[in-house]
A tleap script that builds the chain and sets N, CA, C and O, in Angstrom:
source leaprc.protein.ff14SB
mol = sequence {
  NLEU GLN TYR GLU ASN THR TYR MET ARG LYS
  ILE THR GLU MET GLN ASP GLU ILE ILE SER
  LEU LYS GLN GLN VAL ILE ASP LEU LYS ASN
  GLU ASN ILE ARG LEU SER ASN LEU ILE SER
  LYS ASN LYS THR GLU THR SER LYS GLN ASN
  ASP ILE SER SER ASP ASP GLU GLU TYR TYR
  SER VAL ASP ASP GLY LEU ASP ASN LEU PHE
  ASP ARG TYR CYS LYS CTHR
}
set mol.1.N position { 0.829 -1.183 0.000 }
set mol.1.CA position { 0.013 0.027 -0.010 }
set mol.1.C position { 0.894 1.230 -0.022 }
set mol.1.O position { 0.602 2.205 -0.715 }
set mol.2.N position { 2.026 1.190 0.766 }
set mol.2.CA position { 2.856 2.398 0.803 }
set mol.2.C position { 3.465 2.637 -0.577 }
set mol.2.O position { 3.597 3.796 -0.969 }
set mol.3.N position { 3.845 1.601 -1.338 }
set mol.3.CA position { 4.406 1.786 -2.639 }
set mol.3.C position { 3.383 2.411 -3.547 }
set mol.3.O position { 3.675 3.337 -4.305 }
set mol.4.N position { 2.166 1.884 -3.456 }
set mol.4.CA position { 1.058 2.414 -4.237 }
set mol.4.C position { 0.891 3.922 -4.071 }
set mol.4.O position { 0.783 4.672 -5.042 }
set mol.5.N position { 0.874 4.340 -2.793 }
set mol.5.CA position { 0.736 5.759 -2.414 }
set mol.5.C position { 1.890 6.552 -2.990 }
set mol.5.O position { 1.693 7.638 -3.534 }
set mol.6.N position { 3.067 6.026 -2.875 }
set mol.6.CA position { 4.247 6.727 -3.409 }
set mol.6.C position { 4.153 6.916 -4.903 }
set mol.6.O position { 4.427 8.001 -5.415 }
set mol.7.N position { 3.767 5.863 -5.607 }
set mol.7.CA position { 3.551 5.948 -7.015 }
set mol.7.C position { 2.480 6.902 -7.408 }
set mol.7.O position { 2.675 7.670 -8.351 }
set mol.8.N position { 1.332 6.902 -6.729 }
set mol.8.CA position { 0.297 7.836 -7.002 }
set mol.8.C position { 0.727 9.293 -6.830 }
set mol.8.O position { 0.365 10.184 -7.599 }
set mol.9.N position { 1.526 9.481 -5.769 }
set mol.9.CA position { 1.954 10.827 -5.460 }
set mol.9.C position { 2.901 11.286 -6.610 }
set mol.9.O position { 2.815 12.418 -7.087 }
set mol.10.N position { 3.774 10.397 -7.021 }
set mol.10.CA position { 4.714 10.725 -8.118 }
set mol.10.C position { 3.982 10.948 -9.415 }
set mol.10.O position { 4.356 11.827 -10.191 }
set mol.11.N position { 3.007 10.218 -9.655 }
set mol.11.CA position { 2.167 10.379 -10.876 }
set mol.11.C position { 1.442 11.750 -10.819 }
set mol.11.O position { 1.404 12.473 -11.814 }
set mol.12.N position { 0.913 12.070 -9.731 }
set mol.12.CA position { 0.216 13.349 -9.539 }
set mol.12.C position { 1.237 14.512 -9.748 }
set mol.12.O position { 0.903 15.489 -10.417 }
set mol.13.N position { 2.451 14.421 -9.196 }
set mol.13.CA position { 3.427 15.408 -9.367 }
set mol.13.C position { 3.826 15.576 -10.843 }
set mol.13.O position { 4.055 16.683 -11.330 }
set mol.14.N position { 3.896 14.435 -11.521 }
set mol.14.CA position { 4.263 14.451 -12.968 }
set mol.14.C position { 3.145 15.052 -13.772 }
set mol.14.O position { 3.423 15.785 -14.721 }
set mol.15.N position { 1.885 14.788 -13.450 }
set mol.15.CA position { 0.722 15.395 -14.075 }
set mol.15.C position { 0.747 16.857 -13.914 }
set mol.15.O position { 0.521 17.602 -14.867 }
set mol.16.N position { 1.036 17.322 -12.636 }
set mol.16.CA position { 1.120 18.775 -12.411 }
set mol.16.C position { 2.196 19.421 -13.246 }
set mol.16.O position { 2.016 20.516 -13.780 }
set mol.17.N position { 3.335 18.727 -13.357 }
set mol.17.CA position { 4.415 19.234 -14.179 }
set mol.17.C position { 4.062 19.315 -15.638 }
set mol.17.O position { 4.445 20.262 -16.324 }
set mol.18.N position { 3.388 18.402 -16.085 }
set mol.18.CA position { 2.887 18.347 -17.519 }
set mol.18.C position { 1.960 19.500 -17.728 }
set mol.18.O position { 2.068 20.176 -18.751 }
set mol.19.N position { 1.070 19.764 -16.838 }
set mol.19.CA position { 0.071 20.879 -16.939 }
set mol.19.C position { 0.852 22.153 -16.946 }
set mol.19.O position { 0.545 23.026 -17.757 }
set mol.20.N position { 1.826 22.327 -16.117 }
set mol.20.CA position { 2.674 23.531 -16.059 }
set mol.20.C position { 3.438 23.717 -17.351 }
set mol.20.O position { 3.502 24.841 -17.849 }
set mol.21.N position { 4.002 22.709 -17.901 }
set mol.21.CA position { 4.731 22.788 -19.169 }
set mol.21.C position { 3.799 23.085 -20.297 }
set mol.21.O position { 4.181 23.841 -21.191 }
set mol.22.N position { 2.605 22.550 -20.329 }
set mol.22.CA position { 1.632 22.887 -21.376 }
set mol.22.C position { 1.299 24.340 -21.316 }
set mol.22.O position { 1.175 24.988 -22.355 }
set mol.23.N position { 1.145 24.890 -20.102 }
set mol.23.CA position { 0.829 26.279 -19.961 }
set mol.23.C position { 1.997 27.187 -20.474 }
set mol.23.O position { 1.813 28.228 -21.105 }
set mol.24.N position { 3.225 26.674 -20.133 }
set mol.24.CA position { 4.384 27.455 -20.621 }
set mol.24.C position { 4.435 27.505 -22.082 }
set mol.24.O position { 4.733 28.550 -22.662 }
set mol.25.N position { 4.140 26.354 -22.743 }
set mol.25.CA position { 4.132 26.298 -24.257 }
set mol.25.C position { 3.060 27.253 -24.746 }
set mol.25.O position { 3.340 27.989 -25.692 }
set mol.26.N position { 1.929 27.306 -24.220 }
set mol.26.CA position { 0.854 28.241 -24.663 }
set mol.26.C position { 1.357 29.697 -24.481 }
set mol.26.O position { 1.212 30.524 -25.382 }
set mol.27.N position { 1.928 29.985 -23.342 }
set mol.27.CA position { 2.439 31.355 -23.083 }
set mol.27.C position { 3.539 31.750 -24.104 }
set mol.27.O position { 3.588 32.878 -24.597 }
set mol.28.N position { 4.405 30.774 -24.391 }
set mol.28.CA position { 5.523 31.064 -25.339 }
set mol.28.C position { 4.969 31.313 -26.770 }
set mol.28.O position { 5.432 32.201 -27.485 }
set mol.29.N position { 3.919 30.460 -27.174 }
set mol.29.CA position { 3.389 30.679 -28.462 }
set mol.29.C position { 2.687 32.050 -28.554 }
set mol.29.O position { 2.832 32.762 -29.547 }
set mol.30.N position { 1.959 32.390 -27.550 }
set mol.30.CA position { 1.369 33.712 -27.551 }
set mol.30.C position { 2.398 34.859 -27.614 }
set mol.30.O position { 2.188 35.856 -28.305 }
set mol.31.N position { 3.473 34.703 -26.906 }
set mol.31.CA position { 4.556 35.718 -26.955 }
set mol.31.C position { 5.190 35.768 -28.324 }
set mol.31.O position { 5.492 36.843 -28.844 }
set mol.32.N position { 5.391 34.589 -28.912 }
set mol.32.CA position { 5.899 34.535 -30.257 }
set mol.32.C position { 5.029 35.225 -31.315 }
set mol.32.O position { 5.526 35.923 -32.199 }
set mol.33.N position { 3.744 35.009 -31.195 }
set mol.33.CA position { 2.806 35.640 -32.054 }
set mol.33.C position { 2.869 37.196 -31.836 }
set mol.33.O position { 2.919 37.957 -32.803 }
set mol.34.N position { 2.866 37.636 -30.562 }
set mol.34.CA position { 2.938 39.035 -30.317 }
set mol.34.C position { 4.210 39.703 -30.881 }
set mol.34.O position { 4.173 40.802 -31.434 }
set mol.35.N position { 5.355 38.971 -30.708 }
set mol.35.CA position { 6.585 39.556 -31.243 }
set mol.35.C position { 6.577 39.545 -32.757 }
set mol.35.O position { 7.046 40.510 -33.361 }
set mol.36.N position { 6.079 38.527 -33.392 }
set mol.36.CA position { 5.985 38.431 -34.809 }
set mol.36.C position { 5.172 39.623 -35.403 }
set mol.36.O position { 5.513 40.248 -36.407 }
set mol.37.N position { 4.065 39.859 -34.665 }
set mol.37.CA position { 3.204 40.967 -35.113 }
set mol.37.C position { 3.905 42.331 -34.985 }
set mol.37.O position { 3.739 43.208 -35.833 }
set mol.38.N position { 4.692 42.490 -33.909 }
set mol.38.CA position { 5.520 43.680 -33.740 }
set mol.38.C position { 6.526 43.886 -34.886 }
set mol.38.O position { 6.677 44.961 -35.466 }
set mol.39.N position { 7.186 42.776 -35.151 }
set mol.39.CA position { 8.209 42.860 -36.223 }
set mol.39.C position { 7.528 43.181 -37.596 }
set mol.39.O position { 8.052 43.995 -38.357 }
set mol.40.N position { 6.417 42.573 -37.898 }
set mol.40.CA position { 5.663 42.879 -39.077 }
set mol.40.C position { 5.256 44.337 -39.184 }
set mol.40.O position { 5.381 44.984 -40.223 }
set mol.41.N position { 4.752 44.827 -38.023 }
set mol.41.CA position { 4.276 46.235 -38.001 }
set mol.41.C position { 5.493 47.141 -38.169 }
set mol.41.O position { 5.427 48.111 -38.925 }
set mol.42.N position { 6.579 46.859 -37.500 }
set mol.42.CA position { 7.845 47.700 -37.682 }
set mol.42.C position { 8.313 47.705 -39.119 }
set mol.42.O position { 8.670 48.752 -39.658 }
set mol.43.N position { 8.312 46.510 -39.760 }
set mol.43.CA position { 8.726 46.466 -41.091 }
set mol.43.C position { 7.861 47.280 -42.013 }
set mol.43.O position { 8.377 47.951 -42.907 }
set mol.44.N position { 6.524 47.240 -41.817 }
set mol.44.CA position { 5.590 47.974 -42.537 }
set mol.44.C position { 5.807 49.475 -42.379 }
set mol.44.O position { 5.765 50.212 -43.364 }
set mol.45.N position { 6.039 49.933 -41.154 }
set mol.45.CA position { 6.257 51.321 -40.838 }
set mol.45.C position { 7.517 51.824 -41.442 }
set mol.45.O position { 7.575 52.943 -41.952 }
set mol.46.N position { 8.581 50.965 -41.387 }
set mol.46.CA position { 9.871 51.358 -41.963 }
set mol.46.C position { 9.756 51.473 -43.490 }
set mol.46.O position { 10.304 52.402 -44.083 }
set mol.47.N position { 9.057 50.545 -44.117 }
set mol.47.CA position { 8.821 50.600 -45.560 }
set mol.47.C position { 8.114 51.823 -45.955 }
set mol.47.O position { 8.519 52.487 -46.910 }
set mol.48.N position { 6.998 52.183 -45.222 }
set mol.48.CA position { 6.332 53.443 -45.481 }
set mol.48.C position { 7.183 54.660 -45.306 }
set mol.48.O position { 7.075 55.600 -46.093 }
set mol.49.N position { 8.038 54.682 -44.293 }
set mol.49.CA position { 8.951 55.784 -44.121 }
set mol.49.C position { 9.983 55.895 -45.251 }
set mol.49.O position { 10.338 56.999 -45.662 }
set mol.50.N position { 10.459 54.759 -45.746 }
set mol.50.CA position { 11.370 54.730 -46.843 }
set mol.50.C position { 10.658 55.230 -48.095 }
set mol.50.O position { 11.267 55.965 -48.873 }
set mol.51.N position { 9.432 54.875 -48.319 }
set mol.51.CA position { 8.763 55.357 -49.480 }
set mol.51.C position { 8.611 56.841 -49.421 }
set mol.51.O position { 8.833 57.518 -50.425 }
set mol.52.N position { 8.247 57.371 -48.308 }
set mol.52.CA position { 8.089 58.839 -48.146 }
set mol.52.C position { 9.405 59.523 -48.348 }
set mol.52.O position { 9.449 60.580 -48.978 }
set mol.53.N position { 10.484 58.969 -47.842 }
set mol.53.CA position { 11.838 59.592 -48.000 }
set mol.53.C position { 12.223 59.547 -49.476 }
set mol.53.O position { 12.755 60.541 -49.972 }
set mol.54.N position { 11.998 58.508 -50.177 }
set mol.54.CA position { 12.426 58.463 -51.559 }
set mol.54.C position { 11.564 59.338 -52.484 }
set mol.54.O position { 12.001 59.717 -53.570 }
set mol.55.N position { 10.328 59.656 -52.041 }
set mol.55.CA position { 9.553 60.608 -52.866 }
set mol.55.C position { 10.103 61.977 -52.709 }
set mol.55.O position { 9.977 62.771 -53.642 }
set mol.56.N position { 10.707 62.329 -51.601 }
set mol.56.CA position { 11.265 63.653 -51.408 }
set mol.56.C position { 12.648 63.819 -52.078 }
set mol.56.O position { 13.091 64.944 -52.309 }
set mol.57.N position { 13.282 62.772 -52.369 }
set mol.57.CA position { 14.615 62.784 -52.947 }
set mol.57.C position { 14.512 62.975 -54.491 }
set mol.57.O position { 13.575 62.518 -55.147 }
set mol.58.N position { 15.488 63.646 -54.991 }
set mol.58.CA position { 15.592 63.744 -56.446 }
set mol.58.C position { 16.912 63.129 -56.895 }
set mol.58.O position { 17.959 63.383 -56.298 }
set mol.59.N position { 16.859 62.339 -57.924 }
set mol.59.CA position { 18.050 61.692 -58.404 }
set mol.59.C position { 18.507 62.234 -59.735 }
set mol.59.O position { 17.723 62.385 -60.672 }
set mol.60.N position { 19.779 62.522 -59.800 }
set mol.60.CA position { 20.353 63.110 -61.005 }
set mol.60.C position { 21.438 62.185 -61.451 }
set mol.60.O position { 22.138 61.610 -60.617 }
set mol.61.N position { 21.608 62.017 -62.773 }
set mol.61.CA position { 22.716 61.251 -63.259 }
set mol.61.C position { 23.766 62.220 -63.878 }
set mol.61.O position { 23.477 63.397 -64.094 }
set mol.62.N position { 24.932 61.725 -64.145 }
set mol.62.CA position { 25.986 62.564 -64.679 }
set mol.62.C position { 25.578 63.044 -66.073 }
set mol.62.O position { 25.986 64.113 -66.526 }
set mol.63.N position { 24.771 62.234 -66.729 }
set mol.63.CA position { 24.313 62.609 -68.094 }
set mol.63.C position { 23.437 63.792 -68.094 }
set mol.63.O position { 23.437 64.521 -69.086 }
set mol.64.N position { 22.664 64.065 -67.043 }
set mol.64.CA position { 21.785 65.247 -67.048 }
set mol.64.C position { 22.620 66.534 -67.143 }
set mol.64.O position { 22.250 67.462 -67.862 }
set mol.65.N position { 23.700 66.588 -66.447 }
set mol.65.CA position { 24.492 67.809 -66.476 }
set mol.65.C position { 25.250 67.953 -67.850 }
set mol.65.O position { 25.390 69.063 -68.363 }
set mol.66.N position { 25.706 66.874 -68.398 }
set mol.66.CA position { 26.377 66.899 -69.684 }
set mol.66.C position { 25.449 67.287 -70.798 }
set mol.66.O position { 25.872 67.972 -71.729 }
set mol.67.N position { 24.166 66.869 -70.743 }
set mol.67.CA position { 23.221 67.250 -71.810 }
set mol.67.C position { 23.013 68.735 -71.810 }
set mol.67.O position { 22.993 69.372 -72.863 }
set mol.68.N position { 22.854 69.306 -70.591 }
set mol.68.CA position { 22.679 70.764 -70.533 }
set mol.68.C position { 23.891 71.484 -71.063 }
set mol.68.O position { 23.732 72.466 -71.787 }
set mol.69.N position { 25.103 71.048 -70.741 }
set mol.69.CA position { 26.303 71.693 -71.340 }
set mol.69.C position { 26.301 71.537 -72.799 }
set mol.69.O position { 26.579 72.505 -73.508 }
set mol.70.N position { 26.011 70.401 -73.298 }
set mol.70.CA position { 26.049 70.151 -74.763 }
set mol.70.C position { 25.051 71.084 -75.459 }
set mol.70.O position { 25.394 71.740 -76.443 }
set mol.71.N position { 23.802 71.143 -74.938 }
set mol.71.CA position { 22.796 72.039 -75.546 }
set mol.71.C position { 23.302 73.473 -75.517 }
set mol.71.O position { 23.169 74.196 -76.505 }
set mol.72.N position { 23.899 73.907 -74.363 }
set mol.72.CA position { 24.276 75.349 -74.238 }
set mol.72.C position { 25.388 75.658 -75.236 }
set mol.72.O position { 25.343 76.728 -75.844 }
set mol.73.N position { 26.395 74.784 -75.447 }
set mol.73.CA position { 27.504 75.109 -76.288 }
set mol.73.C position { 27.174 74.860 -77.767 }
set mol.73.O position { 27.771 75.514 -78.622 }
set mol.74.N position { 26.288 73.983 -78.096 }
set mol.74.CA position { 25.933 73.669 -79.523 }
set mol.74.C position { 25.041 74.775 -80.082 }
set mol.74.O position { 25.077 75.057 -81.280 }
set mol.75.N position { 24.254 75.394 -79.231 }
set mol.75.CA position { 23.365 76.408 -79.737 }
set mol.75.C position { 24.085 77.712 -80.036 }
set mol.75.O position { 23.546 78.564 -80.743 }
set mol.76.N position { 25.249 77.879 -79.529 }
set mol.76.CA position { 25.957 79.163 -79.766 }
set mol.76.C position { 26.802 79.149 -81.006 }
set mol.76.O position { 27.446 80.148 -81.326 }
savepdb mol mol.pdb
quit
């Protein structure tokens, strides 16, 4: 009877540990989802900021300046 009680107690402790581990897994999955959403949100905001920045910038090539010089000297 004593062995049976000892085994039952150990089984109960193991079941409690399993329940605790399952809860930890759930908590970690939720945290992972939350962090993934934050990363996605940050990437979207960064992308939008980059789009706004590139709209404000003007790009010139070396050819733009040379064309103006060519037109100016060839017309005279």
